[in-house]
N, C-alpha and C positions, 0 to 999 in steps of 0.2 A: 619405389617410394613416390607417392605426388605431392603437390603444394599447392594449396587454393591462397588464393589471396583475393577477397569481397571488400571493395571499397564502398564507402557509406560516404552521402550526404556529397555534392559538388564543391561546395567553397565549406568546408569545416572549419570551427571554432576552436579555440584550446581549450575552451568549456567543453565542447562535446570529444575532443580526447582524452578528455581524464574521463567521463562518462564512459565512454567507447572502451578503453580498458579495461574498466569491472566487467563488460559484454565478453570480452577476449578471455579475460582469466577463466570465467564461468562455463566458457566454452571451450577451454583447453588451448587456447592459441595465444597468437603474440599479438600484439597492438602494434601498427606501423603508423607515425604520422610523418610524412615525406613531403619534403619540399624539393619541387622541380626548380633546376636553375632559369627555365622560362616554360609558358606556354598556355594555355587557356586554361586550363585546372591546375594549377603550379601547388594546391596543397592535398595531398591525398592521404585519406584516412582509413584504414585497412585491417582485418585480421588476416594474421598469414596462421595457419595449420596444414599437420602434414599425416599422412595416412598411405598404408599401403595395399594397394588395389590389385588385380589381376590384368585388367584392360583399361584403356581410356575412357571406355563409355560410361563404365561404372563408376570410375574417378570421377568425372562431370557430374554424373546424376547427384555423388553426394554432395558434391559443391551446391550445387543446384536445390538442396535438400537442406543444406546449411545456411545458406543466403534466404529461405522462407522461413527460417528461425530467426534469423535476424529482423526482418520485416514484421513478425509478429511481435517483438519485442520495441517497434516505432520507429526504428532507423529507417532510413530512405535509401535501398541499395541502387548504386550507380554502376557498380562493373562486377561480373564475375569472369575469374583467370583462376585456368589450371595448367600448372607446369609439371613436368617430369626431368628430372637428371636427363642429359643429351652428351652422346659419347659416338663418334662415327663407328666406331671400332665394336660398340654393342649395337648398336642399329642397323649397321649395312649401308648397301650407296643409297638406297631409297627412304624416307624418313613421312611418316605423317606426323603433320604440326603444323599450324597456321602460319609460324614462325619460330627460328630459334633466337636466343638471346645469351651474352653473357653479364656478369657483372665484377668489377673488380675492386674492393672496397679497401679504405683508406683511412687510416686516426688521422685526423689533423690535428696539432698543437694549437694553444691560442696564439704562439708563434708567429706559425703557419698562416693562419688566419689574418694576422696582421699584415703579412707579407701581400696575402692576396688584395686586400685592401690597398696598398701601396702598386698594386698592378702587377706582383712578381709570383710566380709559382706557377699552380695547377691551370687557374684558370686563364693567366696570360699565354700557357701554352697551346691551352685549347681555342683559343682566339688566332692564335700565330697558325693553326695545323687545323682548319675547318672541314678539309678533306676526308678528316679521320671519322669525323661524324659521330663522334662521341655524347651520349646523353650523362648532363650531371645532375646529381642529386645528392638530399645528405637528410639523415634522423636530424625532427625538428625537436623531439625529445632528449635526444644526445648528440648535439650538434658538432661534436668532434668525428663523425662516423659518416664517412661520404661516400659518392659512389660513381663509379663509371660506367654507362651501359652500351652497348651496342646491339643492333640487330639485325638479322636477315632472314631473306626468305628465299630459299633456293631448295627446290626437291631434290638433290645431288647433296646428301650429307656431309659426304668429304669435301666440297668445296664449303661448305657450311665451317667444317670444324678447320681447315684452313684458315678461312677469314678470319674467325673467332680467336684462331692460334697467331696471326699476325698481329691483329689488335692489340692483343696483349705484349707481345714484342715490343710494338710501338710505344706501349706506355713504358716499358722497366729500360727501352733504349733511348726516353727524354730524363732518364735518374729517377723516377718515382718508384718507391716502396709500397708491393701489396702486399696488406695483410691477409686478402684470402680473394679467391676466386671461381666463379662456378659457372659453368653453361649448360642451360636449360633450351628444353623444346617445349612450346608455348601449344599444349593439344586443343584449349578452348579459352576463348577471350571474348566474350559480348559487347564490349566497349573499349575498342585499341583508340578510337576517337576522343579518348576523354585524356591521351595522351597530344594531341594537337598543341603544334607550335611549342613541344620539348625537343628542339632541333640541336642540343648539346649541354 
């Protein structure tokens, strides 16, 4: 199973997010309007869509075709990213990927958000432990949905697996409840620089 993320517009507006939601629905995908905690491009508007293919090259070609369809509708495509589930057991000691990443999903209540404004909670913990290098983001359309992300690029998939497992353990050891987690190998990303400055 592969998942594509096609990001449009470098600085998307809420009005564009509403309009792009209709495009995503027509293309049988899901619209994501993501706010990064920091970075040069903190708002990212994208379509997420999944499909099965036999190899990476076919999945990338499919993503590029989908991106061209979006361009034809008048949108400025700024990034094409293709991912697949990652497991060291599945892929063995060597892995074809630009990098590997993990996402840990949290559902944050209004009470939690209020505590954050007072410097208590997840954001404070990230500041206390900058060495963990977590990247923090949330869903603009569903502000209760937050994510922590970690990335690693190592040709030894066992090392990648161990690193991501440890990052998840760090989160849980800090007392936070993870709603969902997933590991992904990124087989194609034509503009990683869109995340420039997204330090945690």
